[in-house]
N, C-alpha and C positions, 0 to 999 in steps of 0.2 A: 581291876575293875570294882569299884564300890557298889554296894546293894542297890542303891538309886540308879546306876548307870545300867546295872543287870536287869533291873525291872524294866527301864525304858527299852532297852533292846529287845526283850521278850515280849513287849507290848507292840513294838514295832514288826517283829517277826509274826506275832500272831495276827496283827491286822492285815499283812501282807498274805498269810495263808487263808484268812477268810475272804480277802478280796478276791483272789485266784479261784476260790471255791464258788463265791458267788458269780464270778465271770463265766466259769465252766457251766454253772447251773444255768445261767441267763442264755448261753448259747445253745443249750441242748435241745433239739427239737421238740415240738409238744406231742404228745401221744394223740397219733391221727386216729380219727375215726375209721372204721372198717368200711370198705367198699359195698358190703351187703347192707350196712345200716344205710349208707347214704342212698343206694338204689332202691331199699324199701321206702325211705321217705318220699323219693321222687316218684315211685309208682303209685303211692297212696294220692300224691298230688294230680298225677296224670289220669288216673282213673276219673277223679272229679272233672278235670278238663275235658277228658274224651265224652264223658255224659253230656256234658254242656254241647260241644260240637255236633254230637249226635241229634241232640234235640234243633239245635240250629239248622242243621242240614235238612230236617222236615220241615222248618218254617219257612225255609227258602222255596219251598216247592208249592205253597198254598197262597191263595189271594188273601185270605183272612186269617192271619196266624192266631192261633188259640192263646190267650192271654195267660192261662194257668201254665202251659207248656213253656211260654217264655220266661214268667217267673221263675219256673223250675230250673231251666237253663242258667239264668242268672244267679239264683243260689248256688249252684254246682260250681260256677265260674267264680263267684266271690269265695267259696271255700278253697277253691284250688289256688286263687292268688293269696289268700291269707297263710296257706301252706307254704308257698313258695316263698313269701316273706320269711316265714320262720327258717326254711332252709337256708335262705340266703344270711341270715344272722349266724346260723349254726356252723356253716361250712365255709362261708368267704374267706375266712381267714385261718381255716384249719382244715384244708382239704384232704380227702383220702390220698393216700401214698400214690395212687395210680394216676392221680391229677396234680401231684405236687410240682412238677416242671412244667405245668401248664401256664405260659405267660399270659393267658387270655382268660383265666379262670373266673377273675371277678366279674370280668366283662360279659363272659357267657352267662352267668347267673343273672346279672341285670338284665342283659338283652331279652332272655325268658321271660323275665318280669314284664318287661315292656310289651313284649308280644301279647301276654295276658291281659295287658292294660288296653291295648288295641281292641282285642277281642270284646272285652267288657264295653268299652266307649261305644263300639259300632252295634252291640246287642241293644245296650240301654237305649240307642237312637233309631232301633227298628231296622238298622243296616244289616240283615242277615246274611246276605252273600259275601259283604265285606268282613264280618265277624268270622265267618268260616274260612276265608281266605287267611286271617289272621292265625288261626287255630293251625293251618296246614304250614304257615311259616314258622308257627312255634314248635310245632312237631319237629320240623326239619331242623331247628336249632339243637334239640335234644340228641338227634341223630349225629349232627356235626360234632357235639361235645364228646359223644362217645368215640366216633371213628377218627378224630384228630388226636386221641390219646390210645389208640390202638386197642379199643376195647370192642369185642364181639358180642352183639346181642340179636337174637332172633327178631326182636320186635322191629330193630332197626331195618333189616333185610326185608322184613314184611311191609314196611312204610314204602320201600321202593316198589316191590312187586305189586301192592296194592294200587300204587299211583299209576304205573304202567298198565295194569289191568284196566283201570277208569280211562286211560288213553286210548287203549285199544277198543274199548266199548264205543268211544265218541268216533273213532276211525271208522269202526264197522257200520256206524250209521252214517256217516258222511261221505263214504267212499265204497267201494266194492271189496270184495274179499283179498284182492292183491295188495290193498293198503294195509289189511290186518296180517298178511303174510310178511309184509316188510317189518312189522314190529314185533312179531311173535318170537323171533330168535333171542330178542333182549329179554323177554318174558320168560322164557325158557332157562335161560341163564339165571335169572333172579330167583327163580324157583329153585335152581340147584343150590344157589348161595343159602337159601333158606334152610334146605334140607340138612346141610351139613353144619348148620349153627348148633350150639348146644339147647337142649330143652330150656326154657326160661324158668321153669319152675321145678327143678329135679327133687326138691323135698317134698312135694306135694304130687304125690302119685296119680290121684284123680285128675287134677288140672293137667298134668303131663300127658295123659292119656287121651284127655280131651283135645289138647293142643296138637297132639299126634294125629288123632284122627282127622282134624281140620287139615293138616298138611297132606294127609294122604288124599282126601278130597280135592285139594287143590292140585295135587300132581296127577291124579288121574284124569281130572277134568281138562287139565292142560294138555295131555296125552290126546284125549279124545278130540280136543279142539284143534290139534295140530293136524289130527288125520282128517276131520272135517274141512279144514281149509286146504288141505292137499287135495280132497275130492270135489272142491268147488260147492260144498253143500252149505249155503248160506243160511238156511233155515236152521238147521242143527247148530251150527256156529254160534248164531244169534244167541239160542237158548244156553249153550254152554259157557257163554261170555257173561251172563247174568248170573249163572251159578258161580261162576269163578269170582265175581266181586264179591258175592254173600259168603263163599267159603273164605276169603280172604279176610273179611271183616270178622268173620268167628275166628280165625285162628289170631287175627290182631287182638281181640278181645282176651282170648285165652292165655296169650303170652303176655299182656299187661296185667 
């Protein structure tokens, strides 16, 4: 084989090696962001969203809504929407490993954004109740995103507990204590599920203590509520239910 042929063969072999190396590089999965980084980004967004929802809930109950409060709610919600858009860009094509097999991943991120858009549109139009309902739907989408991927968060379990507590309050106002007794077992079960979930902020000792204190208040209040319902003590039960919702909101805030 002459020099020219040897050179040609060497070039072909080198090209094949480079091609194989490039192919292997192209098929290597990207470095995925950590779940903690994603959770931290989501938590910052949800805090803004929750602040807006809290104000909207207040605006629902008054005949003449405060314009400054409405403006504050809009600002919080717009910040949340901007942050969620950034989250979508950052993670939709490179999810944390825990979400890598979620076939609905991109759709989930988009749906949460659509829920925020609905909240914003209703809030701008002064439809506070509708905006608050969209907030609840959006929170449910966060919960589904976690649960469908086998991720356990105290915040999600508190979401169910708080929702059921509000249902029990409504039942207590519309029926007698027999109606409350029917719903109480579900509430106690959800309390237990919250108790066995890990502290949502283990790296922050102060927040973790605050969260655990709120859980103790919930747990003790529910025990007292069960006793009051069993004794047919409607007055005591009504007061305990109001305290329960307040404790659930406090724990939810600490978990977020």
